Backbone as a ProteinNet text record, in pm:
[ID]
protein_1_A
[PRIMARY]
MTIFGRTLDGQELFALASLLTLLAFWLFVLPRERDYGRRFKQWEAERRARRLGQDGGSTRPKGKPRGPWG
[TERTIARY]
1127.6	1127.1	1018.3	1034.6	968.2	901.5	786.3	721.4	624.2	586.2	508.6	485.4	543.6	511.8	482.9	480.4	449.2	482.6	512.8	645.7	545.8	676.2	622	684.8	602.3	691	767.1	770.6	879.2	740.5	637.9	519.3	489.4	451.2	453.3	503.5	688	781.2	791	797.3	792.7	654.3	559.7	400	506.9	520.7	616.5	719	804	930.1	865.5	725	671.1	620.7	539.4	478.5	593	689.5	792.9	872.7	821.8	921.2	827.2	719.4	589.5	606.5	634.4	594.3	726.3	851.8	978.3	968.8	873.5	881.2	791.2	682.5	599.2	640	751.8	820.2	942.1	947.1	1016.8	969.4	866.3	784.7	717.6	586	505.5	548.8	638.1	713.5	757	769	810.2	696.1	581.8	456.6	413.7	409.3	321.2	386.7	518.8	635.8	580.9	589.5	520.6	446.5	315.6	190.1	190.5	294.3	304.9	351.2	457.5	556.4	428.2	344.8	271.7	191.1	66.5	33.6	85.7	201.8	259.7	304.2	364.2	367.8	228	146.8	-1.4	-51.7	-62.4	-108.5	6.4	160	223.9	208.7	184	112.4	-11.8	-102.4	-192.4	-179.4	-116.7	-85.8	3.3	60.1	135	38.6	-23.9	-134.6	-275.4	-294.9	-411.7	-319.8	-172.6	-134.7	-75.9	-98.7	-95.4	-197.2	-355.2	-463.8	-539.9	-481.7	-515.8	-594.7	-598.3	-665.3	-795.7	-833.8	-987.3	-965.9	-1058	-1046.4	-1160	-1230.6	-1341.2	-1297.8	-1306.6	-1287.8	-1338.2	-1250.6	-1306.5	-1395.1	-1478.9	-1586.1	-1726.3	-1807.3	-1980.7	-1981.2	-2127.8	-2126.2	-2231.9	-2259	-2248.1	-2380.5	-2521.1	-2554.4	-2663.5	-2787.2	-2834.8	-2769.8	-2674.7	-2638.5	-2515.8	-2532	-2416.7	-2313.9
-3511.5	-3424.9	-3399.2	-3346.3	-3335.9	-3226.8	-3148.9	-3043.2	-3059.8	-2984.8	-2966.2	-3134.8	-3226.8	-3338.5	-3461	-3393	-3474.3	-3460.2	-3586.9	-3614.5	-3547.8	-3477.6	-3479.3	-3516.8	-3517.1	-3580.6	-3509.3	-3506.5	-3450.7	-3335.2	-3375	-3252.7	-3185.7	-3239.7	-3095.8	-3013.4	-3092.9	-2968.9	-2896.8	-2940.7	-2868.6	-2720.5	-2803.8	-2663.1	-2572.2	-2574.7	-2519.5	-2426.8	-2479.3	-2390.3	-2290.4	-2318.8	-2257.7	-2136.9	-2142.9	-2078.6	-1958.9	-2028.4	-1950.3	-1793.7	-1898.9	-1749.3	-1722.1	-1743.4	-1565.8	-1494.2	-1593.2	-1519.3	-1384.8	-1425.2	-1352.5	-1255.2	-1287.1	-1189.6	-1123.3	-1125.1	-984.4	-937.5	-1014.8	-890.4	-755.7	-861.7	-719.8	-609.3	-654.7	-606.4	-556.8	-586.4	-505.9	-338	-338.5	-191.7	-92.6	-174	-84.1	-64.6	-184.3	-143.3	-10.2	-11	102.5	241.6	233.2	371.2	414.5	306.6	344.6	383.7	363.1	416.6	571.4	591.9	703.1	780.8	767.1	807.5	822.4	788.9	866.9	928.2	896.4	1041	1124.2	1172.9	1296.4	1361.2	1243.2	1316.7	1358	1245.7	1339.4	1454.6	1473.4	1580.1	1719.2	1683.3	1812.1	1804.6	1689.7	1749.8	1839.7	1785.6	1876.7	2003.2	2065.4	2182.3	2273.8	2228.6	2268.8	2278.9	2206.8	2217.9	2346.8	2325.1	2431.5	2577.9	2589.1	2705.1	2784.7	2638.4	2740.5	2784.9	2717.7	2755.2	2939.7	2910.9	3020.7	2955.2	2821.6	2794.3	2737.4	2735.2	2691	2517.1	2458.1	2303.2	2241.3	2395.1	2415.9	2373.6	2374	2398.6	2539.6	2590.6	2718	2711.5	2804.8	2804.5	2785.9	2760.6	2767.3	2641.2	2747.3	2703.4	2509.1	2406.4	2298.7	2233	2189.3	2095.5	2213	2183	2303.6	2396.3	2341.9	2392.8	2519.1	2498.3	2622.9	2544.4
1404.6	1519.2	1587.6	1708.1	1813.5	1821.4	1784.6	1871.6	1947.7	2041.9	2161.3	2174.8	2216.6	2239	2048.3	2016.7	1852.9	1769.4	1694.6	1611.2	1473.2	1389.8	1249.1	1146	1061.5	959.8	789.5	738.7	617.1	567.5	560.4	508.1	582.9	719.3	800.5	851.2	831.1	854.2	735.1	613.3	464.6	562.3	577.2	556.5	691.5	803.5	888.3	877.4	764.5	714.1	659	523.7	435.3	534	628.4	690.1	769.4	819.3	914	799.9	713.3	539	502.3	460.2	451	547.1	655.8	783.5	771.1	768.7	764.2	617.7	516.2	396.3	381.9	491.5	468.4	588.4	665.9	732.6	757.3	587.3	519	455.4	373.7	233.7	326.3	432.9	471.1	503.4	577	575.4	463.3	391	245.7	205.1	200.1	111.1	193.5	319.9	390.7	344.6	344.5	303.5	140.2	70.7	-79.2	-50.8	-14.6	39	35.7	179.8	219.8	149.2	40.4	-41.5	-213.4	-189.9	-323	-254.8	-123.7	-89.7	-90.8	-65.6	-48.7	-157.5	-286.1	-417.1	-469.8	-456.4	-508.5	-452.7	-265.1	-266.1	-305.5	-329	-380.1	-471	-621.2	-722.6	-716.5	-697.6	-671.2	-631.9	-568.1	-506.3	-588.3	-661.9	-761.4	-900.7	-895.7	-1003.8	-975.5	-862.3	-786.6	-778.8	-769.1	-760.9	-931.3	-1021.9	-1164	-1178.3	-1131.5	-1171	-1092	-1017.1	-935.3	-791.7	-833.1	-675	-752.5	-833.2	-900.6	-947.4	-892.8	-976.9	-1044.5	-1063.9	-1154.1	-1290	-1406.1	-1562.2	-1596.5	-1615.9	-1666	-1838.2	-1832.5	-1945.6	-1921.1	-2018.2	-1946.1	-1889.2	-1737.9	-1644	-1705	-1653.1	-1714.2	-1561.3	-1629.5	-1523.2	-1426.2	-1364.2	-1343.3	-1209.4	-1159.2	-1016.3	-1069.6	-1233.7	-1260.1	-1290.8
[MASK]
++++++++++++++++++++++++++++++++++++++++++++++++++++++++++++++++++++++

C-alpha cells in the first residue's frame, strides 16, 4: 500500500490501523466520560443541598467549639 508516495509494510499498516481505531474509540468514549462527570457533579450538589436543608444550613458540626478560633 502506498500513502503519500511511501510504501507501507505490514507493521506500519498495523500501526496506522491501530491509531485510527484508538482515535475512533476516543471519539465515542470522551463525550460519555464528560457527561458522567457532569452528572456526578450535579448529583453531588443536589446531595449536599439536601443534607444542608436537613441541618438548617449549617456546615459546622454541632457541639463544643474546637481550635483557637472557636
